[in-house]
C-alpha positions as CSV (number, residue, x, y, z in Angstrom):
1,M,145.8,110.5,113.2
2,T,149.5,109.7,113.3
3,S,151.8,112.3,114.6
4,A,155.0,113.3,112.9
5,S,157.1,111.8,115.8
6,D,155.2,108.5,115.4
7,M,155.8,108.5,111.7
8,W,159.5,109.3,112.2
9,L,159.9,106.4,114.6
10,R,158.1,103.9,112.4
11,E,160.2,105.0,109.4
12,S,163.4,104.8,111.4
13,I,162.6,101.3,112.5
14,A,161.7,100.3,109.0
15,T,165.0,101.6,107.6
16,G,167.0,100.1,110.4
17,D,168.2,103.4,111.7
18,V,166.6,102.5,115.0
19,E,166.1,99.0,116.4
20,R,163.6,97.7,119.0
21,V,165.2,96.1,122.1
22,R,164.0,95.3,125.6
23,P,163.4,98.5,127.6
24,N,166.2,98.9,130.1
25,M,165.8,101.6,132.8
26,G,169.0,100.5,134.5
27,A,171.0,101.0,131.3
28,A,169.3,104.4,130.9
29,G,170.4,105.5,134.3
30,D,174.0,104.3,133.6
31,R,174.1,106.4,130.4
32,V,172.8,109.5,132.1
33,N,175.4,109.1,134.9
34,D,178.1,108.7,132.3
35,A,176.8,111.8,130.5
36,R,176.9,113.8,133.8
37,R,180.6,112.7,134.2
38,H,181.4,113.7,130.6
39,V,180.0,117.2,131.2
40,R,182.2,117.6,134.4
41,S,185.2,116.3,132.5
42,A,184.6,118.7,129.6
43,R,184.6,121.6,132.0
44,L,187.8,120.5,133.6
45,L,189.5,120.0,130.2
46,A,188.2,123.1,128.5
47,E,191.4,125.2,128.9
48,D,194.0,122.5,128.4
49,D,192.4,120.2,125.8
50,P,189.4,121.9,124.1
51,T,189.2,119.3,121.3
52,L,188.8,116.4,123.8
53,A,186.5,118.5,125.9
54,M,184.2,119.2,122.9
55,A,184.1,115.4,122.1
56,A,183.1,114.9,125.8
57,C,180.2,117.4,125.4
58,H,179.0,115.6,122.3
59,D,179.3,112.2,124.0
60,A,177.3,113.5,127.0
61,I,174.4,114.5,124.8
62,R,174.6,111.3,122.8
63,K,174.7,109.1,125.9
64,A,171.9,110.9,127.6
65,V,169.6,110.6,124.5
66,T,170.6,106.9,124.0
67,G,169.7,106.4,127.7
68,H,166.2,107.7,126.9
69,M,166.1,105.4,123.9
70,A,167.1,102.4,126.1
71,A,164.3,103.2,128.5
72,A,161.9,103.2,125.6
73,G,163.2,99.9,124.2
74,L,165.1,101.4,121.3
75,R,168.7,101.8,120.2
76,P,170.3,103.5,117.3
77,R,171.9,101.5,114.5
78,R,175.6,100.9,114.8
79,G,178.1,102.4,112.4
80,E,178.1,105.4,110.1
81,G,175.3,107.9,110.8
82,A,174.5,106.6,114.3
83,H,175.3,109.9,116.0
84,R,173.1,111.7,113.5
85,V,170.2,109.2,114.2
86,V,170.5,109.9,118.0
87,L,170.0,113.6,117.4
88,E,167.1,113.0,115.1
89,Y,165.6,110.9,117.8
90,A,165.9,113.7,120.2
91,R,164.4,116.2,117.8
92,N,161.5,113.9,116.9
93,Q,160.8,112.1,120.2
94,M,161.9,114.6,122.9
95,A,161.0,118.0,121.4
96,D,158.5,118.5,124.3
97,K,161.3,117.7,126.8
98,I,164.4,119.5,125.4
99,A,164.4,123.1,124.5
100,T,164.4,123.7,120.7
101,E,167.4,126.0,121.0
102,D,169.4,123.3,122.8
103,L,168.4,120.7,120.1
104,L,169.8,123.1,117.4
105,E,172.9,123.7,119.5
106,A,173.4,119.9,119.9
107,E,173.7,119.7,116.1
108,D,176.4,122.4,116.2
109,I,178.2,120.4,118.9
110,R,178.0,117.3,116.8
111,N,179.7,119.2,114.0
112,D,182.3,120.7,116.4
113,R,183.0,117.1,117.6
114,S,183.6,116.1,114.0
115,L,185.9,119.0,113.6
116,A,187.7,118.1,116.8
117,E,188.1,114.5,115.7
118,Y,188.8,114.9,112.0
119,G,189.3,118.5,111.1
120,D,192.5,120.3,110.3
121,F,193.7,122.8,112.9
122,A,190.8,122.0,115.2
123,S,192.7,123.2,118.2
124,G,192.9,126.7,116.6
125,Q,189.1,126.7,116.1
126,L,187.9,125.4,119.4
127,N,188.6,127.3,122.6
128,A,187.7,127.1,126.2
129,E,184.9,129.6,125.9
130,H,183.3,127.6,123.1
131,V,183.6,124.4,125.1
132,R,182.1,126.0,128.2
133,A,179.1,127.1,126.1
134,A,178.8,123.5,124.7
135,A,179.0,122.1,128.2
136,D,176.1,124.3,129.3
137,V,174.0,123.0,126.4
138,A,175.0,119.4,127.2
139,E,174.2,119.8,130.8
140,R,170.7,121.1,130.0
141,I,170.0,118.2,127.7
142,V,171.3,115.7,130.2
143,N,169.1,117.2,132.9
144,A,166.1,117.2,130.6
145,V,166.6,113.6,129.8
146,A,167.1,112.7,133.5
147,S,163.8,114.6,134.3
148,A,161.9,112.8,131.6
149,L,163.2,109.4,132.8
150,A,162.3,110.2,136.4
151,A,158.8,111.2,135.4
152,A,158.4,108.1,133.3
153,S,159.6,105.9,136.2
154,K,157.3,107.6,138.6
155,S,154.4,107.2,136.2
156,R,155.2,103.4,135.8
157,R,155.3,103.0,139.6
158,R,151.9,104.6,140.0
159,S,150.3,102.4,137.3
160,T,151.5,99.1,138.9
């Protein structure tokens, strides 16, 4: 019997939302390291530049999840909708690794990032407290991805 996550992945590949590539654990590690730096930067910028800090929280989540994708030999399509596809991947392929609440919050952070980038009066709607909460979510997601990658790497070493 095919699981919902398997069906989602097959459909995403068939529609071109996700592409198969060579698995790359080195790229995965780089993306997780970038994501950790983005969370730190978001915390530093929260007071002075909350819109940029919110974008950093979103980028941290996106880079961590695309790191997981890289390790699995996948990448999101380029262009419009790619950020949405990354979060769909997280919900469908990493639901056992990332807390459901954090996955829901990640979607809110994606929407806040859109507001920060394209919205009117974004600086009046996003504040340091909001950014700090987003940074906490981003950090938990980054840590969950890093743990999943470490477990996968350890499992591969044992099987060789």
